[in-house]
C-alpha positions in Angstrom: 2.6 -63.5 -17.4 -1.2 -64.2 -17.5 -1.0 -65.9 -14.6 0.9 -63.4 -12.5 -1.8 -61.3 -13.4 -4.6 -63.7 -12.4 -2.9 -64.1 -9.2 -1.8 -60.6 -8.0 -4.7 -58.7 -10.3 -6.3 -57.6 -7.0 -2.9 -56.9 -4.9 -1.9 -54.7 -7.6 -5.5 -52.6 -7.9 -5.3 -52.3 -4.7 -1.6 -50.6 -4.1 -3.0 -48.6 -7.4 -6.2 -47.3 -5.4 -4.6 -46.8 -2.3 -1.2 -44.5 -3.9 -4.0 -42.5 -5.6 -6.5 -42.2 -2.8 -3.6 -41.0 -1.3 -2.4 -38.7 -4.2 -5.5 -36.7 -4.1 -6.1 -36.7 -0.2 -2.4 -35.2 0.0 -3.6 -32.7 -3.0 -6.6 -31.8 -1.5 -5.0 -30.7 1.5 -2.7 -28.7 -0.2 -5.3 -26.8 -2.4 -7.2 -26.3 1.3 -4.1 -24.7 2.6 -3.2 -22.6 -0.5 -7.1 -21.5 -0.2 -6.8 -20.3 3.2 -3.6 -18.5 2.6 -4.9 -16.9 -0.5 -8.2 -15.8 1.4 -6.3 -14.1 4.3 -4.6 -12.2 1.9 -7.3 -11.4 -0.1 -8.6 -9.6 3.2 -5.5 -8.0 4.0 -5.0 -6.7 0.6 -8.4 -5.5 0.5 -8.6 -3.9 3.7 -4.6 -2.2 2.9 -6.4 -0.6 -0.3 -9.6 0.4 1.2 -7.3 2.0 3.6 -5.0 3.7 1.4 -8.2 5.0 -0.8 -9.5 6.5 2.3 -6.6 8.7 2.5 -6.0 9.7 -1.4 -9.9 11.0 -1.0 -9.0 12.4 2.5 -5.8 14.0 0.6 -8.0 14.8 -2.5 -10.6 17.0 -0.2 -7.3 19.3 2.0 -5.3 20.1 -1.2 -5.0 23.4 -3.1 -5.5 24.3 -6.7 -2.4 25.1 -8.5 -4.1 28.7 -8.6 -4.2 29.0 -4.5 -0.6 27.5 -4.2 0.6 30.7 -7.0 -1.5 32.5 -5.0 0.4 32.0 -1.7 3.5 31.8 -3.8 2.8 35.8 -4.8 2.2 36.8 -1.3 4.9 35.2 0.3 7.7 36.4 -2.4 6.0 39.8 -2.0 6.3 39.6 1.5 10.6 38.7 1.3 10.5 41.7 -1.1 9.5 44.2 1.0 11.4 42.8 4.5 14.6 42.6 1.9 14.0 46.7 0.8 13.6 47.0 4.8 16.7 45.4 5.7 18.4 47.3 2.7 17.4 50.4 3.5 18.1 49.8 7.4 14.5 50.6 8.4 14.3 47.1 10.2 16.6 44.7 11.2 17.1 40.9 10.5 16.1 39.7 14.5 12.9 42.0 14.3 11.9 40.5 10.7 12.5 36.7 11.8 10.1 38.1 15.1 7.8 39.4 12.5 7.5 35.6 11.0 7.3 33.9 13.8 4.6 36.2 15.4 2.5 35.4 12.2 3.1 31.3 12.9 
């Protein structure tokens, strides 16, 4: 066995170093590819998050408060009651109410 090791040690070591070098080189390439993909996805996600943040900020500026929504709802309900009362009393027709609503839009 000692004779075999003495005769073939440099070949065994050369093959071992070659395999380790190839493994390290292949792993390095895989890591570089993965890092590139991660960087591309990071840029895409950052842009998406930024655009969503801008949209939310814009919506927050244009949104109304609950008091304003309640006031609008009360106004619409009052208009509905007035139209309903006029319609019940025969003061107006449904087509006239429809025309008034379309004019207000």
